[in-house]
All heavy atoms as TSV, in Angstrom:
chain	resi	resn	atom	element	x	y	z
A	1	PHE	N	N	-51.951	58.326	48.689
A	1	PHE	CA	C	-52.487	58.140	47.362
A	1	PHE	C	C	-51.635	57.164	46.560
A	1	PHE	O	O	-52.161	56.387	45.765
A	1	PHE	CB	C	-52.595	59.500	46.670
A	1	PHE	CG	C	-53.323	59.425	45.356
A	1	PHE	CD1	C	-54.683	59.186	45.329
A	1	PHE	CD2	C	-52.656	59.578	44.175
A	1	PHE	CE1	C	-55.361	59.105	44.127
A	1	PHE	CE2	C	-53.312	59.514	42.971
A	1	PHE	CZ	C	-54.676	59.274	42.944
A	2	SER	N	N	-50.334	57.221	46.781
A	2	SER	CA	C	-49.429	56.303	46.084
A	2	SER	C	C	-49.723	54.851	46.464
A	2	SER	O	O	-49.747	53.969	45.603
A	2	SER	CB	C	-47.983	56.650	46.412
A	2	SER	OG	O	-47.111	55.773	45.746
A	3	LEU	N	N	-49.956	54.598	47.729
A	3	LEU	CA	C	-50.303	53.247	48.169
A	3	LEU	C	C	-51.641	52.806	47.585
A	3	LEU	O	O	-51.819	51.639	47.215
A	3	LEU	CB	C	-50.353	53.181	49.697
A	3	LEU	CG	C	-49.018	53.262	50.399
A	3	LEU	CD1	C	-49.224	53.344	51.908
A	3	LEU	CD2	C	-48.164	52.080	50.052
A	4	PHE	N	N	-52.571	53.720	47.474
A	4	PHE	CA	C	-53.870	53.421	46.882
A	4	PHE	C	C	-53.706	52.981	45.424
A	4	PHE	O	O	-54.288	51.986	44.998
A	4	PHE	CB	C	-54.776	54.646	46.986
A	4	PHE	CG	C	-56.109	54.477	46.328
A	4	PHE	CD1	C	-57.066	53.630	46.878
A	4	PHE	CD2	C	-56.413	55.151	45.165
A	4	PHE	CE1	C	-58.298	53.468	46.276
A	4	PHE	CE2	C	-57.638	54.997	44.553
A	4	PHE	CZ	C	-58.586	54.152	45.111
A	5	LEU	N	N	-52.886	53.706	44.678
A	5	LEU	CA	C	-52.631	53.335	43.283
A	5	LEU	C	C	-51.943	51.978	43.184
A	5	LEU	O	O	-52.248	51.178	42.300
A	5	LEU	CB	C	-51.780	54.399	42.595
A	5	LEU	CG	C	-52.481	55.704	42.255
A	5	LEU	CD1	C	-51.491	56.705	41.696
A	5	LEU	CD2	C	-53.612	55.480	41.287
A	6	ASN	N	N	-51.010	51.717	44.083
A	6	ASN	CA	C	-50.333	50.420	44.079
A	6	ASN	C	C	-51.316	49.280	44.352
A	6	ASN	O	O	-51.226	48.218	43.744
A	6	ASN	CB	C	-49.214	50.393	45.113
A	6	ASN	CG	C	-48.014	51.195	44.675
A	6	ASN	OD1	O	-47.832	51.486	43.496
A	6	ASN	ND2	N	-47.194	51.574	45.629
A	7	ASN	N	N	-52.234	49.488	45.263
A	7	ASN	CA	C	-53.197	48.437	45.596
A	7	ASN	C	C	-54.208	48.216	44.473
A	7	ASN	O	O	-54.634	47.079	44.246
A	7	ASN	CB	C	-53.923	48.784	46.892
A	7	ASN	CG	C	-53.025	48.637	48.090
A	7	ASN	OD1	O	-52.063	47.880	48.071
A	7	ASN	ND2	N	-53.317	49.381	49.137
A	8	ILE	N	N	-54.589	49.258	43.784
A	8	ILE	CA	C	-55.541	49.115	42.687
A	8	ILE	C	C	-54.909	48.386	41.507
A	8	ILE	O	O	-55.562	47.598	40.830
A	8	ILE	CB	C	-56.065	50.493	42.240
A	8	ILE	CG1	C	-57.017	51.044	43.279
A	8	ILE	CG2	C	-56.761	50.407	40.898
A	8	ILE	CD1	C	-57.523	52.414	42.959
A	9	THR	N	N	-53.644	48.624	41.267
A	9	THR	CA	C	-52.971	48.078	40.082
A	9	THR	C	C	-52.089	46.882	40.424
A	9	THR	O	O	-51.063	46.668	39.789
A	9	THR	CB	C	-52.136	49.171	39.412
A	9	THR	OG1	O	-51.181	49.662	40.357
A	9	THR	CG2	C	-52.994	50.314	38.924
A	10	PHE	N	N	-52.502	46.084	41.385
A	10	PHE	CA	C	-51.685	44.946	41.801
A	10	PHE	C	C	-51.538	43.894	40.704
A	10	PHE	O	O	-50.624	43.091	40.729
A	10	PHE	CB	C	-52.282	44.285	43.055
A	10	PHE	CG	C	-53.589	43.586	42.801
A	10	PHE	CD1	C	-53.616	42.250	42.461
A	10	PHE	CD2	C	-54.783	44.279	42.902
A	10	PHE	CE1	C	-54.823	41.606	42.234
A	10	PHE	CE2	C	-55.991	43.650	42.666
A	10	PHE	CZ	C	-56.010	42.305	42.331
A	11	PHE	N	N	-52.418	43.894	39.731
A	11	PHE	CA	C	-52.398	42.884	38.674
A	11	PHE	C	C	-51.392	43.196	37.567
A	11	PHE	O	O	-51.149	42.358	36.715
A	11	PHE	CB	C	-53.792	42.726	38.073
A	11	PHE	CG	C	-54.356	44.004	37.536
A	11	PHE	CD1	C	-54.108	44.389	36.232
A	11	PHE	CD2	C	-55.131	44.826	38.336
A	11	PHE	CE1	C	-54.621	45.572	35.745
A	11	PHE	CE2	C	-55.653	46.003	37.846
A	11	PHE	CZ	C	-55.396	46.376	36.552
A	12	VAL	N	N	-50.822	44.374	37.546
A	12	VAL	CA	C	-49.842	44.745	36.524
A	12	VAL	C	C	-48.484	44.157	36.935
A	12	VAL	O	O	-47.991	44.449	38.024
A	12	VAL	CB	C	-49.741	46.274	36.380
A	12	VAL	CG1	C	-48.676	46.653	35.367
A	12	VAL	CG2	C	-51.080	46.868	35.996
A	13	PRO	N	N	-47.877	43.333	36.094
A	13	PRO	CA	C	-46.598	42.703	36.450
A	13	PRO	C	C	-45.511	43.742	36.724
A	13	PRO	O	O	-45.246	44.622	35.905
A	13	PRO	CB	C	-46.239	41.877	35.220
A	13	PRO	CG	C	-47.510	41.685	34.485
A	13	PRO	CD	C	-48.360	42.891	34.794
A	14	ALA	N	N	-44.925	43.642	37.887
A	14	ALA	CA	C	-43.838	44.522	38.346
A	14	ALA	C	C	-44.236	45.999	38.329
A	14	ALA	O	O	-43.377	46.861	38.370
A	14	ALA	CB	C	-42.579	44.307	37.523
A	15	ARG	N	N	-45.523	46.265	38.278
A	15	ARG	CA	C	-46.044	47.649	38.245
A	15	ARG	C	C	-45.346	48.499	37.178
A	15	ARG	O	O	-45.106	49.683	37.362
A	15	ARG	CB	C	-45.892	48.312	39.601
A	15	ARG	CG	C	-46.693	47.684	40.687
A	15	ARG	CD	C	-46.450	48.356	41.983
A	15	ARG	NE	N	-45.002	48.577	42.132
A	15	ARG	CZ	C	-44.445	49.189	43.131
A	15	ARG	NH1	N	-45.168	49.647	44.086
A	15	ARG	NH2	N	-43.144	49.352	43.207
A	16	ILE	N	N	-45.003	47.865	36.063
A	16	ILE	CA	C	-44.265	48.568	35.009
A	16	ILE	C	C	-45.117	49.710	34.474
A	16	ILE	O	O	-46.209	49.502	33.958
A	16	ILE	CB	C	-43.877	47.602	33.878
A	16	ILE	CG1	C	-42.891	46.583	34.412
A	16	ILE	CG2	C	-43.298	48.347	32.691
A	16	ILE	CD1	C	-42.472	45.538	33.427
A	17	GLY	N	N	-44.628	50.906	34.612
A	17	GLY	CA	C	-45.315	52.100	34.133
A	17	GLY	C	C	-46.327	52.665	35.108
A	17	GLY	O	O	-46.560	53.873	35.111
A	18	VAL	N	N	-46.910	51.820	35.923
A	18	VAL	CA	C	-47.949	52.284	36.845
A	18	VAL	C	C	-47.336	53.099	37.977
A	18	VAL	O	O	-47.846	54.173	38.327
A	18	VAL	CB	C	-48.742	51.088	37.410
A	18	VAL	CG1	C	-49.720	51.544	38.469
A	18	VAL	CG2	C	-49.448	50.361	36.290
A	19	ALA	N	N	-46.252	52.626	38.540
A	19	ALA	CA	C	-45.618	53.341	39.652
A	19	ALA	C	C	-45.116	54.706	39.190
A	19	ALA	O	O	-45.314	55.715	39.880
A	19	ALA	CB	C	-44.469	52.511	40.217
A	20	GLU	N	N	-44.478	54.728	38.016
A	20	GLU	CA	C	-43.964	56.000	37.511
A	20	GLU	C	C	-45.108	56.956	37.177
A	20	GLU	O	O	-45.040	58.149	37.467
A	20	GLU	CB	C	-43.099	55.760	36.267
A	20	GLU	CG	C	-41.795	55.059	36.548
A	20	GLU	CD	C	-41.929	53.547	36.687
A	20	GLU	OE1	O	-43.033	53.000	36.452
A	20	GLU	OE2	O	-40.934	52.912	37.053
A	21	GLY	N	N	-46.164	56.428	36.565
A	21	GLY	CA	C	-47.316	57.258	36.236
A	21	GLY	C	C	-48.013	57.793	37.466
A	21	GLY	O	O	-48.443	58.954	37.503
A	22	GLY	N	N	-48.129	56.957	38.484
A	22	GLY	CA	C	-48.747	57.401	39.736
A	22	GLY	C	C	-47.950	58.492	40.416
A	22	GLY	O	O	-48.511	59.482	40.900
A	23	ARG	N	N	-46.652	58.328	40.431
A	23	ARG	CA	C	-45.808	59.366	41.045
A	23	ARG	C	C	-45.851	60.652	40.235
A	23	ARG	O	O	-45.835	61.749	40.797
A	23	ARG	CB	C	-44.391	58.843	41.199
A	23	ARG	CG	C	-44.312	57.790	42.287
A	23	ARG	CD	C	-42.900	57.340	42.576
A	23	ARG	NE	N	-42.921	56.361	43.636
A	23	ARG	CZ	C	-42.953	55.056	43.452
A	23	ARG	NH1	N	-42.960	54.568	42.226
A	23	ARG	NH2	N	-42.974	54.228	44.469
A	24	THR	N	N	-45.908	60.522	38.915
A	24	THR	CA	C	-46.031	61.711	38.065
A	24	THR	C	C	-47.344	62.427	38.350
A	24	THR	O	O	-47.377	63.659	38.446
A	24	THR	CB	C	-45.950	61.311	36.578
A	24	THR	OG1	O	-44.718	60.653	36.341
A	24	THR	CG2	C	-46.056	62.522	35.675
A	25	LEU	N	N	-48.418	61.667	38.496
A	25	LEU	CA	C	-49.723	62.258	38.803
A	25	LEU	C	C	-49.696	62.987	40.140
A	25	LEU	O	O	-50.210	64.106	40.256
A	25	LEU	CB	C	-50.788	61.162	38.810
A	25	LEU	CG	C	-52.210	61.585	39.146
A	25	LEU	CD1	C	-52.753	62.479	38.034
A	25	LEU	CD2	C	-53.087	60.366	39.312
A	26	ILE	N	N	-49.090	62.384	41.143
A	26	ILE	CA	C	-49.029	62.998	42.468
A	26	ILE	C	C	-48.207	64.278	42.441
A	26	ILE	O	O	-48.615	65.307	42.984
A	26	ILE	CB	C	-48.468	61.997	43.497
A	26	ILE	CG1	C	-49.466	60.861	43.708
A	26	ILE	CG2	C	-48.155	62.692	44.815
A	26	ILE	CD1	C	-48.914	59.698	44.493
A	27	ILE	N	N	-47.034	64.225	41.802
A	27	ILE	CA	C	-46.168	65.408	41.745
A	27	ILE	C	C	-46.858	66.533	40.971
A	27	ILE	O	O	-46.778	67.705	41.350
A	27	ILE	CB	C	-44.812	65.045	41.094
A	27	ILE	CG1	C	-44.034	64.043	41.959
A	27	ILE	CG2	C	-43.968	66.279	40.829
A	27	ILE	CD1	C	-43.519	64.577	43.264
A	28	THR	N	N	-47.562	66.181	39.895
A	28	THR	CA	C	-48.294	67.189	39.121
A	28	THR	C	C	-49.425	67.793	39.947
A	28	THR	O	O	-49.657	68.999	39.892
A	28	THR	CB	C	-48.857	66.567	37.830
A	28	THR	OG1	O	-47.786	65.989	37.083
A	28	THR	CG2	C	-49.540	67.608	36.971
A	29	ALA	N	N	-50.110	66.969	40.726
A	29	ALA	CA	C	-51.191	67.471	41.578
A	29	ALA	C	C	-50.675	68.418	42.656
A	29	ALA	O	O	-51.395	69.311	43.109
A	29	ALA	CB	C	-51.932	66.302	42.219
A	30	LEU	N	N	-49.422	68.242	43.041
A	30	LEU	CA	C	-48.829	69.130	44.041
A	30	LEU	C	C	-48.338	70.441	43.429
A	30	LEU	O	O	-47.849	71.315	44.143
A	30	LEU	CB	C	-47.668	68.421	44.745
A	30	LEU	CG	C	-48.067	67.262	45.658
A	30	LEU	CD1	C	-46.830	66.546	46.175
A	30	LEU	CD2	C	-48.916	67.764	46.812
A	31	GLY	N	N	-48.444	70.546	42.097
A	31	GLY	CA	C	-48.093	71.805	41.446
A	31	GLY	C	C	-46.718	71.831	40.814
A	31	GLY	O	O	-46.277	72.880	40.358
A	32	PHE	N	N	-46.034	70.720	40.791
A	32	PHE	CA	C	-44.714	70.669	40.179
A	32	PHE	C	C	-44.834	70.214	38.730
A	32	PHE	O	O	-45.876	69.765	38.274
A	32	PHE	CB	C	-43.800	69.709	40.956
A	32	PHE	CG	C	-43.507	70.173	42.348
A	32	PHE	CD1	C	-44.159	69.594	43.431
A	32	PHE	CD2	C	-42.600	71.181	42.596
A	32	PHE	CE1	C	-43.910	70.005	44.718
A	32	PHE	CE2	C	-42.338	71.603	43.877
A	32	PHE	CZ	C	-42.993	71.019	44.946
A	33	ASP	N	N	-43.727	70.302	38.014
A	33	ASP	CA	C	-43.693	69.921	36.608
A	33	ASP	C	C	-43.799	68.405	36.469
A	33	ASP	O	O	-43.254	67.658	37.285
A	33	ASP	CB	C	-42.383	70.420	35.994
A	33	ASP	CG	C	-42.359	70.285	34.485
A	33	ASP	OD1	O	-43.437	70.334	33.877
A	33	ASP	OD2	O	-41.254	70.149	33.934
A	34	LYS	N	N	-44.483	67.947	35.428
A	34	LYS	CA	C	-44.660	66.509	35.231
A	34	LYS	C	C	-43.341	65.802	34.942
A	34	LYS	O	O	-43.181	64.626	35.268
A	34	LYS	CB	C	-45.669	66.235	34.128
A	34	LYS	CG	C	-45.246	66.705	32.774
A	34	LYS	CD	C	-46.298	66.432	31.742
A	34	LYS	CE	C	-45.876	67.031	30.416
A	34	LYS	NZ	N	-46.879	66.879	29.397
A	35	ASP	N	N	-42.378	66.517	34.346
A	35	ASP	CA	C	-41.062	65.918	34.099
A	35	ASP	C	C	-40.353	65.574	35.408
A	35	ASP	O	O	-39.646	64.575	35.500
A	35	ASP	CB	C	-40.185	66.856	33.274
A	35	ASP	CG	C	-40.723	67.055	31.869
A	35	ASP	OD1	O	-41.460	66.167	31.393
A	35	ASP	OD2	O	-40.406	68.090	31.254
A	36	LEU	N	N	-40.542	66.402	36.419
A	36	LEU	CA	C	-39.964	66.132	37.732
A	36	LEU	C	C	-40.560	64.858	38.324
A	36	LEU	O	O	-39.842	64.033	38.885
A	36	LEU	CB	C	-40.215	67.313	38.671
A	36	LEU	CG	C	-39.727	67.154	40.110
A	36	LEU	CD1	C	-38.211	67.069	40.136
A	36	LEU	CD2	C	-40.214	68.292	40.956
A	37	GLY	N	N	-41.852	64.670	38.170
A	37	GLY	CA	C	-42.513	63.474	38.682
A	37	GLY	C	C	-42.040	62.220	37.980
A	37	GLY	O	O	-41.800	61.187	38.608
A	38	LEU	N	N	-41.901	62.291	36.665
A	38	LEU	CA	C	-41.436	61.134	35.906
A	38	LEU	C	C	-39.988	60.816	36.251
A	38	LEU	O	O	-39.626	59.644	36.424
A	38	LEU	CB	C	-41.577	61.390	34.405
A	38	LEU	CG	C	-41.240	60.225	33.505
A	38	LEU	CD1	C	-42.135	59.028	33.820
A	38	LEU	CD2	C	-41.380	60.623	32.054
A	39	THR	N	N	-39.161	61.829	36.389
A	39	THR	CA	C	-37.766	61.614	36.773
A	39	THR	C	C	-37.677	60.976	38.149
A	39	THR	O	O	-36.902	60.037	38.361
A	39	THR	CB	C	-37.000	62.952	36.771
A	39	THR	OG1	O	-37.116	63.542	35.480
A	39	THR	CG2	C	-35.544	62.752	37.130
A	40	TYR	N	N	-38.490	61.443	39.077
A	40	TYR	CA	C	-38.523	60.867	40.422
A	40	TYR	C	C	-38.939	59.401	40.378
A	40	TYR	O	O	-38.322	58.555	41.034
A	40	TYR	CB	C	-39.492	61.673	41.297
A	40	TYR	CG	C	-39.692	61.095	42.665
A	40	TYR	CD1	C	-38.666	61.119	43.604
A	40	TYR	CD2	C	-40.903	60.515	43.028
A	40	TYR	CE1	C	-38.850	60.577	44.862
A	40	TYR	CE2	C	-41.094	59.974	44.282
A	40	TYR	CZ	C	-40.063	60.012	45.193
A	40	TYR	OH	O	-40.254	59.468	46.432
A	41	GLY	N	N	-39.941	59.088	39.576
A	41	GLY	CA	C	-40.398	57.702	39.451
A	41	GLY	C	C	-39.329	56.800	38.861
A	41	GLY	O	O	-39.123	55.679	39.319
A	42	ILE	N	N	-38.631	57.274	37.848
A	42	ILE	CA	C	-37.579	56.477	37.218
A	42	ILE	C	C	-36.402	56.280	38.166
A	42	ILE	O	O	-35.839	55.182	38.252
A	42	ILE	CB	C	-37.140	57.120	35.890
A	42	ILE	CG1	C	-38.285	57.001	34.872
A	42	ILE	CG2	C	-35.869	56.483	35.356
A	42	ILE	CD1	C	-38.064	57.778	33.606
A	43	ILE	N	N	-36.032	57.326	38.891
A	43	ILE	CA	C	-34.932	57.202	39.856
A	43	ILE	C	C	-35.289	56.191	40.943
A	43	ILE	O	O	-34.451	55.375	41.347
A	43	ILE	CB	C	-34.573	58.575	40.460
A	43	ILE	CG1	C	-33.874	59.429	39.393
A	43	ILE	CG2	C	-33.702	58.439	41.700
A	43	ILE	CD1	C	-33.634	60.857	39.806
A	44	ARG	N	N	-36.529	56.204	41.415
A	44	ARG	CA	C	-36.944	55.212	42.414
A	44	ARG	C	C	-36.880	53.804	41.848
A	44	ARG	O	O	-36.489	52.872	42.533
A	44	ARG	CB	C	-38.353	55.510	42.912
A	44	ARG	CG	C	-38.349	56.632	43.928
A	44	ARG	CD	C	-39.657	56.713	44.640
A	44	ARG	NE	N	-40.036	55.445	45.220
A	44	ARG	CZ	C	-40.316	55.261	46.505
A	44	ARG	NH1	N	-40.222	56.265	47.328
A	44	ARG	NH2	N	-40.690	54.089	46.949
A	45	ARG	N	N	-37.283	53.624	40.586
A	45	ARG	CA	C	-37.236	52.300	39.954
A	45	ARG	C	C	-35.791	51.815	39.836
A	45	ARG	O	O	-35.495	50.660	40.128
A	45	ARG	CB	C	-37.886	52.362	38.577
A	45	ARG	CG	C	-37.836	51.083	37.804
A	45	ARG	CD	C	-38.739	50.043	38.373
A	45	ARG	NE	N	-40.119	50.461	38.208
A	45	ARG	CZ	C	-41.144	49.686	38.470
A	45	ARG	NH1	N	-40.959	48.450	38.868
A	45	ARG	NH2	N	-42.372	50.127	38.351
A	46	VAL	N	N	-34.881	52.694	39.442
A	46	VAL	CA	C	-33.469	52.323	39.335
A	46	VAL	C	C	-32.913	51.956	40.707
A	46	VAL	O	O	-32.158	50.989	40.850
A	46	VAL	CB	C	-32.653	53.464	38.677
A	46	VAL	CG1	C	-31.166	53.227	38.783
A	46	VAL	CG2	C	-33.061	53.632	37.225
A	47	ARG	N	N	-33.312	52.697	41.720
A	47	ARG	CA	C	-32.856	52.393	43.085
A	47	ARG	C	C	-33.361	51.025	43.533
A	47	ARG	O	O	-32.613	50.232	44.122
A	47	ARG	CB	C	-33.346	53.465	44.054
A	47	ARG	CG	C	-32.786	53.287	45.459
A	47	ARG	CD	C	-33.375	54.271	46.390
A	47	ARG	NE	N	-34.769	53.872	46.623
A	47	ARG	CZ	C	-35.561	54.465	47.481
A	47	ARG	NH1	N	-35.154	55.509	48.154
A	47	ARG	NH2	N	-36.793	54.032	47.659
A	48	GLU	N	N	-34.622	50.718	43.245
A	48	GLU	CA	C	-35.168	49.399	43.589
A	48	GLU	C	C	-34.398	48.289	42.881
A	48	GLU	O	O	-34.057	47.267	43.498
A	48	GLU	CB	C	-36.639	49.313	43.192
A	48	GLU	CG	C	-37.580	50.117	44.040
A	48	GLU	CD	C	-39.003	50.102	43.506
A	48	GLU	OE1	O	-39.279	49.358	42.538
A	48	GLU	OE2	O	-39.841	50.832	44.051
A	49	LEU	N	N	-34.117	48.486	41.598
A	49	LEU	CA	C	-33.370	47.472	40.845
A	49	LEU	C	C	-31.949	47.299	41.376
A	49	LEU	O	O	-31.422	46.185	41.405
A	49	LEU	CB	C	-33.347	47.830	39.362
A	49	LEU	CG	C	-34.686	47.735	38.643
A	49	LEU	CD1	C	-34.561	48.259	37.219
A	49	LEU	CD2	C	-35.206	46.307	38.646
A	50	ALA	N	N	-31.332	48.395	41.799
A	50	ALA	CA	C	-29.984	48.310	42.365
A	50	ALA	C	C	-29.998	47.485	43.649
A	50	ALA	O	O	-29.131	46.626	43.855
A	50	ALA	CB	C	-29.438	49.712	42.632
A	51	TRP	N	N	-30.985	47.715	44.512
A	51	TRP	CA	C	-31.058	46.952	45.760
A	51	TRP	C	C	-31.369	45.481	45.507
A	51	TRP	O	O	-30.853	44.592	46.196
A	51	TRP	CB	C	-32.084	47.553	46.716
A	51	TRP	CG	C	-31.537	48.727	47.454
A	51	TRP	CD1	C	-31.900	50.026	47.312
A	51	TRP	CD2	C	-30.489	48.714	48.434
A	51	TRP	NE1	N	-31.154	50.816	48.142
A	51	TRP	CE2	C	-30.281	50.040	48.850
A	51	TRP	CE3	C	-29.715	47.713	49.001
A	51	TRP	CZ2	C	-29.327	50.381	49.800
A	51	TRP	CZ3	C	-28.768	48.051	49.947
A	51	TRP	CH2	C	-28.574	49.367	50.340
A	52	VAL	N	N	-32.193	45.203	44.509
A	52	VAL	CA	C	-32.464	43.812	44.156
A	52	VAL	C	C	-31.194	43.144	43.659
A	52	VAL	O	O	-30.885	42.005	44.024
A	52	VAL	CB	C	-33.586	43.722	43.093
A	52	VAL	CG1	C	-33.655	42.342	42.484
A	52	VAL	CG2	C	-34.922	44.097	43.711
A	53	GLY	N	N	-30.421	43.845	42.850
A	53	GLY	CA	C	-29.160	43.308	42.355
A	53	GLY	C	C	-28.177	43.025	43.484
A	53	GLY	O	O	-27.533	41.969	43.512
A	54	ILE	N	N	-28.075	43.951	44.423
A	54	ILE	CA	C	-27.192	43.745	45.571
A	54	ILE	C	C	-27.655	42.542	46.387
A	54	ILE	O	O	-26.847	41.710	46.808
A	54	ILE	CB	C	-27.135	45.023	46.446
A	54	ILE	CG1	C	-26.395	46.124	45.697
A	54	ILE	CG2	C	-26.456	44.736	47.787
A	54	ILE	CD1	C	-26.507	47.491	46.351
A	55	GLY	N	N	-28.946	42.416	46.588
A	55	GLY	CA	C	-29.487	41.281	47.338
A	55	GLY	C	C	-29.208	39.961	46.651
A	55	GLY	O	O	-28.875	38.964	47.301
A	56	LEU	N	N	-29.341	39.922	45.332
A	56	LEU	CA	C	-29.052	38.689	44.600
A	56	LEU	C	C	-27.582	38.311	44.675
A	56	LEU	O	O	-27.239	37.130	44.794
A	56	LEU	CB	C	-29.486	38.840	43.140
A	56	LEU	CG	C	-30.988	38.838	42.898
A	56	LEU	CD1	C	-31.286	39.153	41.437
A	56	LEU	CD2	C	-31.598	37.506	43.301
A	57	VAL	N	N	-26.698	39.306	44.621
A	57	VAL	CA	C	-25.266	39.027	44.752
A	57	VAL	C	C	-24.961	38.464	46.134
A	57	VAL	O	O	-24.233	37.469	46.267
A	57	VAL	CB	C	-24.433	40.297	44.474
A	57	VAL	CG1	C	-22.987	40.125	44.895
A	57	VAL	CG2	C	-24.520	40.678	43.006
A	58	VAL	N	N	-25.515	39.071	47.175
A	58	VAL	CA	C	-25.304	38.576	48.533
A	58	VAL	C	C	-25.848	37.163	48.685
A	58	VAL	O	O	-25.204	36.292	49.280
A	58	VAL	CB	C	-25.934	39.534	49.571
A	58	VAL	CG1	C	-25.971	38.918	50.954
A	58	VAL	CG2	C	-25.201	40.851	49.586
A	59	LEU	N	N	-27.024	36.900	48.135
A	59	LEU	CA	C	-27.608	35.570	48.200
A	59	LEU	C	C	-26.732	34.551	47.484
A	59	LEU	O	O	-26.468	33.469	48.007
A	59	LEU	CB	C	-29.008	35.576	47.585
A	59	LEU	CG	C	-29.754	34.244	47.570
A	59	LEU	CD1	C	-30.049	33.799	48.990
A	59	LEU	CD2	C	-31.028	34.374	46.766
A	60	PHE	N	N	-26.255	34.890	46.305
A	60	PHE	CA	C	-25.402	33.984	45.545
A	60	PHE	C	C	-24.100	33.695	46.291
A	60	PHE	O	O	-23.679	32.536	46.394
A	60	PHE	CB	C	-25.097	34.589	44.166
A	60	PHE	CG	C	-24.176	33.753	43.344
A	60	PHE	CD1	C	-24.615	32.577	42.767
A	60	PHE	CD2	C	-22.854	34.138	43.141
A	60	PHE	CE1	C	-23.765	31.800	42.004
A	60	PHE	CE2	C	-21.996	33.372	42.388
A	60	PHE	CZ	C	-22.450	32.195	41.817
A	61	VAL	N	N	-23.479	34.721	46.837
A	61	VAL	CA	C	-22.216	34.546	47.561
A	61	VAL	C	C	-22.438	33.719	48.822
A	61	VAL	O	O	-21.635	32.826	49.130
A	61	VAL	CB	C	-21.587	35.917	47.891
A	61	VAL	CG1	C	-20.427	35.790	48.859
A	61	VAL	CG2	C	-21.133	36.603	46.610
A	62	SER	N	N	-23.509	33.971	49.554
A	62	SER	CA	C	-23.739	33.225	50.792
A	62	SER	C	C	-24.082	31.763	50.505
A	62	SER	O	O	-23.631	30.872	51.223
A	62	SER	CB	C	-24.848	33.874	51.618
A	62	SER	OG	O	-26.083	33.781	50.953
A	63	ARG	N	N	-24.840	31.491	49.476
A	63	ARG	CA	C	-25.146	30.110	49.124
A	63	ARG	C	C	-23.910	29.363	48.646
A	63	ARG	O	O	-23.747	28.188	48.914
A	63	ARG	CB	C	-26.243	30.037	48.064
A	63	ARG	CG	C	-27.586	30.317	48.618
A	63	ARG	CD	C	-28.653	29.984	47.625
A	63	ARG	NE	N	-29.967	30.160	48.238
A	63	ARG	CZ	C	-31.063	29.772	47.690
A	63	ARG	NH1	N	-31.049	29.181	46.516
A	63	ARG	NH2	N	-32.215	29.954	48.304
A	64	ARG	N	N	-23.068	30.066	47.921
A	64	ARG	CA	C	-21.834	29.450	47.445
A	64	ARG	C	C	-20.904	29.131	48.619
A	64	ARG	O	O	-20.262	28.105	48.633
A	64	ARG	CB	C	-21.163	30.377	46.450
A	64	ARG	CG	C	-20.062	29.731	45.703
A	64	ARG	CD	C	-19.647	30.576	44.536
A	64	ARG	NE	N	-18.682	29.832	43.746
A	64	ARG	CZ	C	-17.898	30.352	42.860
A	64	ARG	NH1	N	-17.984	31.643	42.618
A	64	ARG	NH2	N	-17.057	29.615	42.212
A	65	ALA	N	N	-20.855	30.044	49.608
A	65	ALA	CA	C	-20.006	29.814	50.770
A	65	ALA	C	C	-20.517	28.624	51.579
A	65	ALA	O	O	-19.716	27.840	52.101
A	65	ALA	CB	C	-19.969	31.065	51.635
A	66	VAL	N	N	-21.818	28.466	51.700
A	66	VAL	CA	C	-22.404	27.357	52.445
A	66	VAL	C	C	-22.168	26.031	51.717
A	66	VAL	O	O	-21.842	25.016	52.323
A	66	VAL	CB	C	-23.908	27.582	52.689
A	66	VAL	CG1	C	-24.576	26.337	53.219
A	66	VAL	CG2	C	-24.127	28.754	53.632
A	67	SER	N	N	-22.278	26.047	50.396
A	67	SER	CA	C	-22.105	24.801	49.640
A	67	SER	C	C	-20.638	24.378	49.572
A	67	SER	O	O	-20.352	23.203	49.340
A	67	SER	CB	C	-22.663	24.949	48.230
A	67	SER	OG	O	-21.907	25.882	47.485
A	68	ASP	N	N	-19.698	25.284	49.772
A	68	ASP	CA	C	-18.280	24.942	49.755
A	68	ASP	C	C	-17.821	24.282	51.048
A	68	ASP	O	O	-16.780	23.655	51.083
A	68	ASP	CB	C	-17.439	26.184	49.495
A	68	ASP	CG	C	-17.537	26.660	48.051
A	68	ASP	OD1	O	-17.975	25.868	47.199
A	68	ASP	OD2	O	-17.199	27.831	47.787
A	69	LYS	N	N	-18.590	24.408	52.098
A	69	LYS	CA	C	-18.175	23.845	53.404
A	69	LYS	C	C	-18.335	22.377	53.461
A	69	LYS	O	O	-18.904	21.591	53.010
A	69	LYS	CB	C	-18.966	24.508	54.530
A	69	LYS	CG	C	-18.522	25.914	54.759
A	69	LYS	CD	C	-19.250	26.473	55.959
A	69	LYS	CE	C	-18.774	27.904	56.207
A	69	LYS	NZ	N	-19.377	28.467	57.360
């Protein structure tokens, strides 16, 4: 269902709010508290941003090392 929501909302830039809302909807449908779903969605977003940041640092360092040669 999460993939279905992602495919339907492909036009939303960076899926801002859509991914968190979709995960909240799924967690609520499973019988858990909506706050748990929203927290899970936000934690996933922070994790994605952390990995993007790490990737950009690695890219910057590797390009700098290549240009110094």
